[in-house]
C-alpha positions as CSV (number, residue, x, y, z in Angstrom):
1,X,-13.6,-2.9,-17.4
2,X,-10.6,-0.6,-17.0
3,X,-9.4,-0.7,-13.4
4,X,-8.5,3.0,-13.6
5,X,-12.2,3.7,-13.4
6,X,-13.5,0.8,-11.4
7,X,-11.8,0.6,-8.0
8,X,-12.3,0.7,-4.3
9,X,-10.9,3.7,-2.5
10,X,-8.6,3.3,0.5
11,X,-8.4,6.6,2.3
12,X,-8.0,5.9,6.0
13,X,-5.4,8.4,7.4
14,X,-3.8,5.6,9.6
15,X,-2.4,4.0,6.4
16,X,0.1,6.9,6.0
17,X,3.8,6.1,6.2
18,X,4.1,8.6,9.1
19,X,1.3,7.1,11.1
20,X,2.7,5.3,14.2
21,X,-0.5,4.9,16.2
22,X,1.2,4.7,19.5
23,X,-0.7,6.4,22.3
24,X,-0.6,6.2,26.1
25,X,2.0,3.4,26.2
26,X,-0.2,1.2,24.1
27,X,0.4,0.3,20.5
28,X,-2.9,-0.2,18.7
29,X,-2.0,-1.3,15.2
30,X,-4.5,-1.7,12.5
31,X,-4.8,-4.9,10.4
32,X,-6.6,-5.8,7.2
33,X,-7.1,-9.4,8.1
34,X,-10.9,-9.0,7.8
35,X,-10.8,-7.4,4.4
36,X,-11.9,-9.5,1.5
37,X,-9.3,-8.2,-1.0
38,X,-11.1,-8.4,-4.3
39,X,-10.7,-6.2,-7.3
40,X,-8.6,-3.0,-7.7
41,X,-7.8,-0.4,-5.1
42,X,-6.7,3.3,-5.2
43,X,-4.9,5.1,-2.4
44,X,-5.7,8.6,-1.1
45,X,-4.3,10.7,1.7
46,X,-6.1,13.8,2.8
47,X,-8.1,13.6,-0.5
48,X,-5.0,13.6,-2.6
49,X,-3.6,10.8,-4.8
50,X,-1.2,8.5,-2.9
51,X,0.8,5.5,-3.8
52,X,2.5,2.5,-2.1
53,X,6.0,3.3,-1.0
54,X,8.8,1.8,-3.2
55,X,11.3,1.5,-0.4
56,X,11.4,0.1,3.1
57,X,8.9,1.5,5.6
58,X,10.0,1.2,9.2
59,X,8.4,-1.5,11.4
60,X,5.4,-0.1,13.3
61,X,4.5,2.6,10.7
62,X,1.4,2.9,8.5
63,X,-0.7,2.2,11.5
64,X,0.4,-1.4,11.7
65,X,3.1,-3.6,13.1
66,X,4.2,-4.9,9.7
67,X,3.9,-2.2,7.0
68,X,4.0,-3.1,3.3
69,X,6.0,-1.6,0.4
70,X,6.2,-2.3,-3.3
71,X,9.3,-4.3,-4.2
72,X,10.0,-2.5,-7.4
73,X,9.0,0.6,-9.2
74,X,5.6,1.8,-10.3
75,X,4.8,1.4,-13.9
76,X,4.5,4.1,-16.6
77,X,1.2,4.6,-18.4
78,X,2.4,2.8,-21.5
79,X,3.4,-0.3,-19.4
80,X,-0.3,-1.3,-18.8
81,X,-0.8,-3.8,-16.0
82,X,2.4,-5.0,-14.4
83,X,3.1,-7.6,-11.7
84,X,5.0,-6.7,-8.5
85,X,5.9,-8.3,-5.2
86,X,5.0,-6.6,-1.9
87,X,7.5,-6.6,1.0
88,X,6.6,-6.7,4.7
89,X,8.9,-4.8,7.1
90,X,9.7,-6.4,10.4
91,X,11.9,-5.1,13.2
92,X,15.0,-6.7,11.7
93,X,14.4,-6.8,8.0
94,X,13.0,-4.5,5.3
95,X,11.7,-7.2,3.1
96,X,11.2,-10.2,5.4
97,X,8.3,-11.7,3.6
98,X,7.3,-11.4,0.0
99,X,3.6,-11.7,-0.7
100,X,1.8,-13.3,-3.6
101,X,2.3,-11.0,-6.6
102,X,0.0,-8.1,-7.0
103,X,-1.0,-6.2,-10.2
104,X,-0.3,-2.5,-10.5
105,X,-1.5,0.0,-13.2
106,X,-0.6,3.6,-13.9
107,X,-3.7,5.7,-14.7
108,X,-4.3,9.0,-16.5
109,X,-4.4,11.7,-13.9
110,X,-1.2,10.6,-12.2
111,X,-2.5,7.8,-9.9
112,X,-2.1,4.1,-9.6
113,X,-4.5,1.2,-8.9
114,X,-3.4,-2.0,-7.2
């Protein structure tokens, strides 16, 4: 099944790169530790297509302590499914930890699935 048409939507506003989630002297960062990552995912922001950032995201953004970014560029339609590393930003390093590789695919309609 083509992942461009068979994915789970991630559309929570706190995932945005400008979401700091710091209120009343208390940082309440979100975490996906309880998500059973399985299958493909598509990002939305305010109902519009969104994509993982390709460059460093500051520590504490995206509604979490350690935001993630793609370590490399997004593929073109003709590339099919590609493999990329994901970087984790810490207070002192833009790519302190590299995750297990993820798969990324460009889809017709100018969006990506991960």
